N, C-alpha and C positions, 0 to 999 in steps of 0.2 A: 831433526831426523826423531822418528820416535825410538825411545830406548827398550828394550826388550830382553826379557830373563835369561839368562844363560844358567843353566842348572846340570849337576852332575850329581846321579846317585851313587853312592861309593859302596859298592859290594864287590865280591868275586864272582867268579864264573859258576861257582859250585853254589853260591847263594841263591841264584833264579828258581823261583818257585816252579819254571817248565822242568825244574830236574829231581823236585821232591820225591819222587818214587824210584830215581835212580841213584840217590846219593842222599843217604840218610842224616840227619841235622847231627847225630852224636857222630857220623865220620869227617866233618867239615875240616877237624884239626889235623887229618892226615893227609889233605889234599894240599897240591902243590900251589903255595901262597903268592899271587900274582899282583895282586890287588895294590899294593905299595909302590911298586915302581910304574904300574901303570898309570896309577895316579900323579905319580912324578913327572910323567911325560907329558900328560895334561897340562899340570901346574906350567910346565916349560913353553907350552904352544901359545895358553893364554897370555904368558910373559913377553912373547916375542910378537903376538896380535895387539898388544894391549889392553886386554880383557880383563876383566874382574868377572867373577861368576859365584853362584851358588851350592856349597859343596855338602848334599845331605848325608851325611855320614852314618852308615850304620854301627850301634856299638859293638857288636863284635869286633867287627874292625878295629874300630877304636881302643879298647880293651887290649887287642894284639899290636896295635900298630899306632901307639901315641906319637909318635914322631910324625906322621903323614900330616895327622891334624895340626898338631902346631904347625907344620910348615905353610899347609892350607892358612890357617889363620895369619901366619906371618907375612906372607905375600899379599896380605890386603884382601883375601878373600871371606865371604860370608860361609861360617860354619851352621849347618843346620842339621835336623835329626830326621833318620831315616828308619827309628824303632832299633830295637835291639837284635832279634832272631830271624827277622825276615820272615816271620809267619803271616799271614794272610788276616786282616784283622776280623771279617766275619767267621775266622773258624777260632777266634778266642774268645773268652769269658770279658767282660768288661774289667774284672779284678785282674786278669792274666794282662790285659792291655795295660791299663793303668800300672801295675808294678813295671812292667819291663822298658815303656815309655817314658817312665819319668826317671828310671836307674839311667835309661842312655841320656836323657838329657842333661842331667847331674854330672855324667862322665864327660860327655863332651866340653861344657862348659868348664869344669875344672881342668881341662888338658888344655881348649882354647884359651883360657881366661879372658870370655866372652861370651855376652849374653847368646844363647840361641832361639831363635824368636821363632823358627819355621818348620814345620814338619813336614813330611812326605810318606805314606803308607807304603809296604810293601804292594808292588804287584798294583797299585792306585786300588786298593780293596776297600777305599771306604765308599760302601755302596747304601741301596737303599735297607738292604740288611743290616748295617753295621753305623748309622747315622749317630747313635749313640756316643760313638767316639768322639766326635765334634765337642761334646759336653766335657769330656775327661781333658783335651786338650786344652780346652780354655781353663779350665780347672789347674792343669800341671802349669800354667804360665806361657803358653804357646799364644803368639799374636796372629800367626797365619798359618794356613795349611795349602796345601799344594797336591790334593790327594783325589777329587773328584774327576774325572773324564767324561764330558757330556755325549757318550758314544754307546753303542752298543758290542758288546766283546763278552767272549765265553768265562771270562776270569773277571773283569771288572766293568765300570761305567753305569752311568745314571743318565739315561735317555731324556732330554727336555730339559737337563739341566740348567742352569745360566752358564752363559760362554765367558764372560769379562769376569777379569778382577772386581770383587764387589766384598762388601761386608753383610754377614748374614749372621741370624740369630739362630743360635743353636737352641737345642729341646730346653735348657733350663734356662733360656732367657739371657745368655751372656752374649756378646759380641764378639765375633771370630771372623778373620779377613779370609776368603777364598779365593784361591789364585787357581783357578781349573785350565787343565791340559786344553793346549788350543788346538782348533778344526777349523777346517776350511768347508765352505758353503759349496758342494758341486750335485746340483739338479734337486736342490733339498736335502739332501743327505750331508749328514756332518762326517767329514772324512777327519780321523785323526792324521795330523800333520805336526804334533809337536816332537817328534825326534823317536830316539830309540829303535828299534825295528822297522818301524814306519821308513825312516829316513835313510836306513840301509835296503829296504824292498821299492822303496819308490825311485824314478829317475831322479837326478839332482834337480832338476828344472821344475818338476812338479812340486817339490818340496818349498822351493822357492817361489812360486807363484801362489802357493796356498799360504805361505806365511806374509807377503806382499798384501795377499787379499785382506789379512786379519790386520794389517798396518794402515791399510785404505779405508777399512772400517774406524779407524781412531782408536784403536786398538793395541796395547802392549802384547804380543804373544810370550809364551813360557815354552822354553825349549830344554829337552833332557837328553842325556846320553847314559853310559855306564863306562868305567876303566875299562873293562873286558871288550867293549866294542871295538878297540882300535889295536889289541890282539890278535890277530890272525893266526899266531903260532900257540895258543892256548890248546891245554889237553882236550880231545874230543871226548864227549861224554854218550855212552850207549842212551841213546832214548828214543822216543816216540819217531816218526816222520815229520809231524808238524811242529814240534818242539824243535827238532835239528834244523828244520829249514827257518824258522822264527830266529834263534840265536846264531846260526852259522853264516846267514846270507849275508855276503858282500862287506865281511869283516874288514877284507883288505882293501876295501873303498871307501872306509867310513872317516878315515884321519884326514883323506884329501879333501873329503866333502866337507868335513868341519872345516878345514883352514879356509874354503871358498865362501863358507855361512858366515865366517867372522869376518870376512871382506865384505859380503854385500847387504848385513844388517850391523846395526849398532847396540851391544850388550851390555848390559851391566847386572848386578846382583839382583835375587828377586826383592829385597828389600828395597835396594836402590830404587827398582820399578816400581813397588806399591806407593813411596814418596812422591815417583814422579807423576803418579796418576791421584794424589793428594786422599789418599787412602789413611795414613798416618802423617803425622806431623815430623817435618826434617826435624832431626837430632832427638827426637822423642820417640817414645814408645805408644803413643797416646793414638788409639784406633778412631777416627773418624766416625761419627755415629751413622748407624745403618738408616736408609732413606728408603 
């Protein structure tokens, strides 16, 4: 059976980009912090299912909740980086991106006492306008990225990007593994099927069918969700109609669907999946040469 990557973007409900106009970054510290308890709940769910996952942790969260990072690592999961401040990459300068990404990577490695190999941008914001970020990730010592979504979207996406995990050449000529977010083919259209709001929006049968299609193509898929997505009791934020729908739709169904997903598919960490695919040598950090 093909193993797939189960991933969690560890951020709180008030960090989401859709709420940026409703909750200023300077006010984050005054919001009710729910990410630690929700991440603990996910850890327990994964333990019960016998599943290991990759947790892309926001540096802002790690700085305030170091114990949850230690617990993620202590339970045998992979700790990866989600940046520090959840700013969209294409709204940052390269210097800002470099500083905060390295800061977050070093913080996570210090807390977890383990190498941080993977990176995922806030809201998948490595697009055609911010491909320079891949150079910085390589320079900072990351071995893989999971930020490119081969779809059309108002906030992210690179239509036509490669859909399977692969080694790419960054602008400066370095090798970096890209684990793009998974899509299903529907009448020639790339349907985003990798999780998050799509997991809550679609009927579960559609998600399952789309992910099975990826596996039938002989590919491993990557699935993601956020701790706040299993928290229907979270505070409600006043925001636009579309953002409210995307964020709050079917929060009460997400946990039960996640349980079914872990029964229907085989999961492991993103790094283990890349080892399965032969993109890295088992027990080493050497990236297989791009072909």
